[in-house]
C-alpha positions as CSV (number, residue, x, y, z in Angstrom):
1,M,-11.8,34.3,37.5
2,K,-14.5,37.1,39.3
3,R,-18.2,36.4,38.8
4,L,-20.7,39.2,39.4
5,K,-23.6,38.7,41.3
6,K,-27.5,39.2,40.4
7,I,-28.6,42.4,39.3
8,H,-32.1,43.5,41.7
9,I,-33.9,47.0,41.1
10,H,-31.8,49.1,44.2
11,R,-34.0,51.0,46.8
12,E,-33.7,54.0,45.1
13,G,-35.9,53.8,42.4
14,T,-39.3,51.3,44.7
15,Q,-40.7,54.9,45.0
16,T,-40.6,56.1,41.1
17,L,-41.0,52.7,39.2
18,I,-44.4,52.2,41.3
19,V,-45.3,55.4,41.0
20,G,-44.4,55.7,37.0
21,F,-45.9,52.1,36.4
22,L,-49.6,52.9,38.2
23,G,-49.1,56.3,36.1
24,L,-48.9,54.5,32.7
25,L,-50.4,51.8,33.0
26,I,-53.6,54.6,34.2
27,L,-53.0,56.6,30.7
28,N,-53.0,53.1,28.5
29,V,-56.5,52.2,30.1
30,A,-57.8,55.6,29.2
31,L,-56.4,55.9,25.6
32,F,-58.3,52.6,26.4
33,Y,-61.5,52.8,26.7
34,G,-61.4,56.7,25.2
35,F,-60.8,56.4,22.1
36,G,-62.9,54.4,19.0
37,T,-59.6,54.0,17.1
38,K,-57.0,52.4,19.4
39,I,-54.1,53.7,17.0
40,P,-53.6,56.4,19.5
41,F,-53.9,53.6,22.4
42,Y,-50.8,51.1,20.4
43,I,-48.2,54.7,19.9
44,V,-48.4,55.8,23.7
45,L,-48.0,52.0,24.6
46,G,-44.8,51.2,23.0
47,V,-43.8,54.3,23.8
48,S,-44.0,54.2,28.1
49,V,-43.2,50.4,27.5
50,I,-39.5,52.1,26.3
51,V,-39.9,54.2,28.9
52,Y,-40.8,52.1,31.3
53,G,-37.4,49.3,30.2
54,I,-35.0,52.7,30.2
55,V,-35.3,53.3,34.5
56,V,-35.5,49.8,35.2
57,N,-32.3,49.8,33.5
58,F,-31.4,53.3,34.9
59,F,-32.3,51.3,38.8
60,R,-30.6,48.0,37.8
61,C,-28.4,47.2,41.3
62,P,-26.5,44.9,40.8
63,I,-24.9,43.1,43.9
64,R,-20.8,43.2,43.1
65,L,-17.9,41.7,45.9
66,Y,-14.5,42.7,44.8
67,G,-13.0,39.6,47.0
68,K,-9.2,40.6,46.0
69,D,-6.7,42.1,48.5
70,T,-8.0,46.4,49.7
71,T,-4.9,47.1,51.2
72,K,-3.5,51.0,49.8
73,T,-5.9,50.0,46.7
74,V,-8.6,52.5,45.2
75,V,-11.6,51.1,43.7
76,A,-13.1,52.8,41.6
77,P,-17.3,54.5,42.8
78,A,-18.8,54.2,39.7
79,D,-20.4,53.0,35.9
80,G,-18.9,55.2,34.1
81,K,-16.0,57.0,32.0
82,I,-13.2,58.5,33.2
83,V,-13.4,62.4,32.2
84,V,-11.2,64.1,34.5
85,V,-7.2,62.3,35.3
86,E,-5.0,65.2,36.8
87,E,-3.2,67.6,39.9
88,V,-5.5,69.7,40.7
89,E,-5.3,72.3,43.8
90,E,-8.6,71.2,45.9
91,N,-9.8,74.0,48.5
92,E,-12.7,73.0,50.0
93,Y,-11.3,70.4,52.4
94,F,-7.8,69.2,51.5
95,H,-6.3,73.2,50.8
96,D,-3.6,71.7,48.8
97,R,-2.8,69.7,45.3
98,R,-4.4,66.3,45.2
99,I,-5.0,63.9,42.5
100,Q,-8.7,64.3,40.7
101,V,-9.9,61.5,39.0
102,S,-13.4,61.6,38.2
103,I,-16.4,59.0,36.5
104,F,-18.9,60.3,34.0
105,M,-22.1,58.3,34.8
106,S,-24.8,58.7,32.1
107,L,-28.2,57.7,31.3
108,T,-26.9,54.5,30.0
109,N,-24.7,53.2,33.9
110,V,-25.4,51.5,36.8
111,H,-26.6,55.1,39.9
112,A,-25.5,53.6,42.5
113,N,-21.8,54.8,43.7
114,W,-19.7,52.5,46.3
115,Y,-16.8,53.1,48.2
116,P,-13.3,53.6,46.8
117,V,-11.3,52.3,50.6
118,D,-12.0,50.6,53.7
119,G,-11.9,52.2,56.7
120,T,-13.9,55.9,58.4
121,V,-16.1,58.3,57.5
122,K,-14.4,61.5,58.9
123,L,-15.9,64.3,56.9
124,V,-19.9,64.2,54.9
125,S,-21.6,67.6,53.4
126,H,-24.4,68.4,51.3
127,Q,-23.5,71.7,49.2
128,N,-26.0,73.5,46.9
129,G,-25.5,75.1,43.7
130,K,-26.0,74.3,40.1
131,Y,-27.2,71.3,37.8
132,M,-24.4,72.0,34.9
133,K,-23.6,68.6,32.3
134,A,-21.5,66.9,35.4
135,W,-18.7,65.8,32.1
136,L,-17.9,69.9,32.5
137,P,-14.9,71.2,34.5
138,K,-16.7,73.8,36.5
139,A,-19.7,71.2,37.5
140,S,-17.0,69.9,40.8
141,L,-17.3,73.2,42.0
142,D,-20.6,74.7,41.3
143,N,-22.8,72.3,41.0
144,E,-25.1,70.6,44.2
145,R,-22.6,68.1,45.3
146,S,-22.1,65.9,48.0
147,T,-18.6,65.7,50.5
148,I,-17.4,62.9,51.5
149,V,-13.3,62.2,53.5
150,I,-12.4,58.5,54.3
151,E,-9.8,57.7,56.3
152,T,-7.9,54.8,55.6
153,P,-6.7,52.0,57.9
154,E,-3.0,53.8,57.2
155,G,-4.1,56.6,58.1
156,V,-4.4,58.5,54.5
157,E,-7.3,60.7,54.3
158,I,-9.5,60.8,50.5
159,L,-12.3,63.0,49.4
160,V,-15.5,61.8,47.8
161,R,-17.6,64.1,46.1
162,Q,-21.2,62.7,44.7
163,I,-21.8,65.6,42.0
164,A,-25.0,66.2,40.4
165,G,-25.8,66.8,37.0
166,A,-28.0,68.8,34.3
167,M,-30.6,66.0,35.3
168,A,-30.4,64.9,38.0
169,R,-32.1,66.6,41.0
170,R,-31.6,64.4,44.0
171,I,-27.4,62.6,45.7
172,V,-28.5,60.2,48.1
173,T,-25.4,59.7,50.5
174,Y,-25.0,57.0,53.2
175,A,-22.0,57.5,54.9
176,I,-22.2,58.6,58.1
177,P,-19.4,60.4,60.0
178,G,-17.4,58.0,62.8
179,D,-18.6,55.6,61.2
180,A,-16.6,52.4,59.0
181,C,-17.0,51.7,55.3
182,Y,-15.8,49.5,53.3
183,I,-14.7,48.5,49.9
184,D,-18.6,46.6,48.8
185,E,-20.7,48.2,50.8
186,H,-22.7,51.2,48.6
187,L,-21.9,55.1,50.1
188,G,-24.9,56.6,47.5
189,F,-26.6,56.9,44.7
190,I,-27.5,59.8,42.2
191,K,-30.4,59.8,40.2
192,F,-30.3,60.6,36.4
193,G,-27.1,61.5,35.0
194,S,-24.3,62.3,37.3
195,R,-20.3,62.7,38.7
196,V,-17.7,60.8,41.6
197,D,-14.8,62.4,41.9
198,V,-12.1,60.7,44.0
199,F,-9.3,63.6,45.3
200,L,-5.9,61.3,46.3
201,P,-3.2,62.2,48.0
202,L,0.5,63.4,44.9
203,G,2.5,60.5,44.7
204,T,-0.8,57.7,44.2
205,D,-0.5,55.5,41.5
206,V,-3.3,56.4,39.7
207,K,-4.2,52.5,37.1
208,V,-7.0,54.3,34.3
209,A,-6.7,57.1,31.2
210,L,-9.4,59.5,30.1
211,G,-11.8,57.8,28.4
212,Q,-11.7,54.2,29.8
213,S,-14.9,52.7,31.0
214,T,-14.8,51.8,34.6
215,T,-16.9,49.1,36.8
216,G,-17.8,50.8,40.4
217,N,-16.3,47.8,43.3
218,Q,-14.3,46.2,39.8
219,T,-12.1,48.3,38.0
220,V,-8.8,49.3,40.0
221,I,-8.6,53.1,39.8
222,A,-5.1,53.8,42.1
223,H,-2.8,52.1,44.2
224,L,-2.1,54.3,47.5
225,A,1.8,55.0,47.7
């Protein structure tokens, strides 16, 4: 049975955690020496520990290896919950019918994103937009987003879309057009609540259902025809 390896802090969180720690440290030191009573200090200290713990938890990044045959396999690009599994009209790149599988990441989920398939990056684009709640259907087209198109070794094109949410204000995408990409590699990172869509060809054998929880780079969401 496969065992997930150690967890570390994602590099996207380093600056946030350092600045946050220093800010909370200064605040708590000022409260400790600035009041005759220590009650405000203890209250703020408790809140600071909880908030900082949540932020540290958000930026955790498990080191995961899929460890199985990746041929025609599509794995979950993110931790979260399946909120969409349906046939849709994809009009941004394919301009035809596709199967959309969407994963919503809550504040408590790991927010690193993995490549869902092996292949070659064909396209990377970024579109500015709104910051609606990421689980809403219109978020896929109306919210700020990054689109990555990957061609598998069999010549099948897969579209992955990183979508900002109501709290997410920064999408980081590592994919570069022309680069080879592999399951087990990070595609990017989305900060503070978001969603990832995957658009698959019709005829794909989808392996997940609405409401199902996913583990990035571990859960098989589909097998390509």
